[in-house]
C-alpha positions in Angstrom: -74.0 -44.2 59.0 -75.8 -42.6 61.9 -78.2 -44.5 64.0 -80.8 -43.2 66.5 -81.7 -45.7 69.2 -84.9 -45.2 71.2 -84.5 -41.4 71.4 -86.6 -39.6 74.0 -86.5 -35.8 74.6 -88.6 -33.8 77.1 -88.6 -30.2 78.1 -90.0 -30.1 81.6 -93.3 -32.0 81.4 -93.5 -31.7 77.6 -92.4 -34.9 75.8 -91.2 -33.8 72.3 -89.6 -37.1 71.1 -91.1 -40.5 72.0 -88.7 -43.3 71.4 -87.4 -42.6 67.9 -85.3 -45.4 66.4 -84.1 -45.2 62.8 -80.9 -45.5 60.7 -79.6 -42.7 58.4 -77.7 -44.5 55.6 -74.3 -43.7 54.2 -74.2 -42.4 50.6 -77.9 -41.5 50.6 -80.0 -38.4 51.3 -81.9 -39.2 54.5 -84.9 -36.9 55.0 -86.7 -35.8 58.2 -90.1 -34.7 57.3 -93.3 -33.8 59.1 -95.5 -30.9 60.1 -94.4 -28.0 62.3 -94.1 -29.2 65.9 -93.5 -32.8 64.9 -90.1 -32.8 66.5 -87.8 -32.6 63.4 -85.7 -29.7 64.6 -85.2 -31.2 68.1 -84.3 -34.5 66.5 -81.7 -32.8 64.2 -80.2 -31.0 67.1 -79.8 -34.2 69.1 -78.2 -36.0 66.1 -75.7 -33.2 65.7 -75.0 -32.9 69.4 -76.6 -29.5 70.1 -79.1 -31.1 72.5 -78.7 -34.1 74.9 -81.5 -36.7 74.7 -83.5 -37.4 77.8 -82.9 -41.1 77.0 -81.5 -43.1 74.1 -78.4 -43.2 72.1 -77.0 -41.7 68.8 -74.4 -43.8 67.1 -71.9 -42.4 64.5 -70.9 -45.7 62.9 -69.9 -47.7 66.0 -69.3 -44.8 68.3 -71.8 -43.8 71.0 -71.8 -40.0 70.4 -73.5 -38.7 73.5 -71.3 -40.9 75.7 -68.1 -39.2 74.5 -66.1 -36.6 76.5 -65.7 -33.1 75.2 -62.4 -33.9 73.4 -63.7 -37.1 71.8 -66.9 -35.3 70.7 -64.9 -32.5 69.0 -63.1 -35.1 66.9 -66.5 -36.3 65.6 -67.7 -32.8 65.0 -64.6 -32.2 62.7 -66.2 -34.8 60.4 -69.6 -32.9 60.4 -70.6 -30.4 57.8 -73.6 -28.1 58.4 -75.8 -26.2 56.0 -78.0 -23.7 57.9 -81.5 -22.6 57.0 -80.5 -19.1 56.2 -77.0 -20.0 54.8 -75.5 -18.1 57.8 -72.8 -16.4 55.7 -70.7 -13.6 57.1 -71.8 -10.5 55.3 -68.4 -8.7 55.8 -66.5 -11.6 54.2 -66.1 -12.5 50.6 -67.4 -15.8 49.1 -63.8 -17.1 49.3 -63.4 -16.0 52.9 -66.7 -17.6 53.9 -65.8 -20.9 52.4 -62.2 -20.7 53.8 -63.4 -20.0 57.3 -63.5 -23.7 58.5 -60.0 -24.2 57.1 -58.7 -21.2 59.0 -60.3 -22.4 62.2 -59.5 -26.1 62.1 -56.5 -26.8 59.8 -52.9 -25.8 59.5 -53.0 -25.7 55.7 -50.9 -23.1 53.9 -52.5 -20.1 52.2 -52.0 -21.7 48.8 -53.5 -25.0 49.9 -56.5 -23.2 51.3 -57.0 -21.3 48.1 -56.8 -24.5 46.1 -59.3 -26.2 48.3 -61.8 -23.3 48.2 -61.5 -23.2 44.4 -62.3 -26.9 44.3 -65.4 -26.5 46.4 -66.6 -23.5 44.5 -66.2 -25.4 41.3 -68.2 -28.3 42.7 -71.1 -25.9 43.4 -70.8 -24.1 40.0 -69.5 -20.9 41.5 -66.1 -20.7 39.8 -64.8 -17.1 39.7 -67.1 -15.8 42.5 -64.3 -15.7 45.1 -64.3 -11.9 45.5 -68.0 -11.3 45.6 -69.8 -10.6 48.9 -73.0 -12.4 50.0 -75.0 -9.2 49.4 -73.9 -9.2 45.8 -75.2 -12.7 44.9 -78.7 -14.2 44.7 -80.3 -16.3 47.4 -79.6 -19.5 45.5 -76.0 -18.6 45.1 -75.7 -17.8 48.8 -77.1 -21.3 49.4 -74.4 -22.8 47.1 -71.7 -20.9 49.0 -73.1 -22.4 52.2 -72.9 -25.9 50.7 -69.3 -25.2 49.6 -68.4 -24.1 53.1 -70.1 -27.2 54.6 -68.0 -29.6 52.5 -64.6 -27.8 52.6 -63.4 -30.0 55.4 -64.4 -33.2 53.5 -67.0 -34.2 56.1 -68.3 -37.8 56.6 -71.7 -36.5 57.8 -73.7 -33.6 56.4 -76.7 -31.9 58.1 -79.0 -29.6 56.1 -81.7 -27.6 57.9 -84.4 -26.5 55.4 -82.0 -26.1 52.5 -84.7 -24.8 50.2 -86.2 -22.2 52.6 -86.9 -18.9 50.7 -85.9 -20.3 47.3 -88.1 -20.5 44.2 -89.0 -24.0 42.9 -86.5 -24.0 40.1 -83.6 -23.0 42.3 -84.8 -25.5 45.0 -84.4 -28.3 42.4 -80.8 -27.1 41.7 -80.0 -27.2 45.4 -81.6 -30.6 45.8 -79.6 -32.1 42.9 -76.4 -30.5 44.2 -76.8 -31.9 47.7 -77.7 -35.3 46.4 -74.8 -35.4 43.9 -72.3 -34.4 46.6 -73.7 -37.0 48.9 -73.3 -39.8 46.4 -69.9 -38.6 45.1 -68.4 -38.3 48.5 -70.3 -41.2 50.0 -71.5 -39.1 53.0 -74.3 -39.6 55.4 -76.6 -36.7 54.7 -79.6 -35.8 56.9 -82.0 -33.1 55.6 -84.7 -31.5 57.7 -87.4 -30.3 55.2 -91.0 -29.4 54.5 -90.5 -29.4 50.8 -92.4 -32.2 49.0 -90.4 -31.6 45.8 -87.3 -32.6 47.8 -89.1 -35.7 49.1 -90.1 -36.8 45.6 -86.8 -35.9 43.9 -84.0 -36.9 46.4 -85.8 -38.9 49.1 -83.5 -42.0 49.3 -84.5 -42.6 52.9 -87.5 -40.7 54.3 -88.4 -40.5 58.0 -91.8 -39.0 58.8 -92.2 -37.7 62.3 -95.6 -37.0 63.7 -96.3 -35.8 67.3 -92.9 -36.9 68.4 -93.1 -40.4 67.0 -91.7 -42.0 63.9 -94.8 -42.5 61.8 -93.4 -43.9 58.5 -90.1 -44.8 56.9 -89.6 -45.5 53.2 -88.2 -44.2 49.9 -89.5 -41.7 47.4 -90.7 -44.6 45.2 -92.8 -45.9 48.1 -94.4 -42.6 49.1 -97.4 -42.5 46.7 -98.1 -46.2 47.0 -98.2 -46.1 50.8 -101.5 -46.4 52.6 -100.2 -44.8 55.8 -102.8 -42.2 56.7 -100.4 -39.8 58.4 -98.1 -39.8 55.4 -101.0 -39.3 53.0 -102.3 -36.4 55.1 -98.9 -34.8 55.1 -98.4 -35.2 51.3 -101.9 -33.9 50.4 -102.0 -31.2 53.0 -103.1 -28.4 50.6 -106.8 -28.1 49.5 -105.7 -28.2 45.9 -103.8 -31.5 46.3 -106.7 -32.9 48.3 -109.1 -32.2 45.4 -106.5 -33.7 43.0 -106.2 -36.8 45.2 -110.0 -37.3 45.3 -110.2 -36.8 41.6 -107.4 -39.4 41.1 -109.0 -41.8 43.4 -112.4 -41.6 41.6 -110.9 -42.4 38.2 
């Protein structure tokens, strides 16, 4: 579990986050949604420790994360997996080398143990046998799956995903969503996803947090989205002209 407690963040005179308090639950996909400029990316960076809040606390279970010293914070970071928006793979490394990279950096495992662990992770993301390929030789969806394999190779307790479906077609996006959700449930991780993708919201939104102008405007589940009368949420869901027309047609029936 990760808990945000009254998080404020300002850059100079610009207040970006205005007292965000919410809980990201263990074993569930916790979504941060909202329009561009809502504060999602800043919130994600504060949660993972890349930014210090102006005020407020972030709790990793019962640990006050931002009150830790450098050594103590590193120990928490070893339990964090990160899936970046552009996958952030090393082009000069093979798939196996990319997935193995955290093991090389942070463990004393033998070469055989590392190979076994990499193979397990590649199997989990349906990329068995892709060890020797390079990122440029596989599709965008496969690159994203390599990124997922790398993010879970250290068996993290906490997984952060920044726009995991960015640049992917709808069918591949569904595959990635289902993969992240499945890994979250199977490993009982606390997963936080920053996304604009409404398909993700409706498919894997176990716990949805809507940010609007730096404030927490709505919290709920995917089952509660369409039934909600929250105007900010409805405006976000039906943002496109097509969906607005569809909504008006549905409401007039």
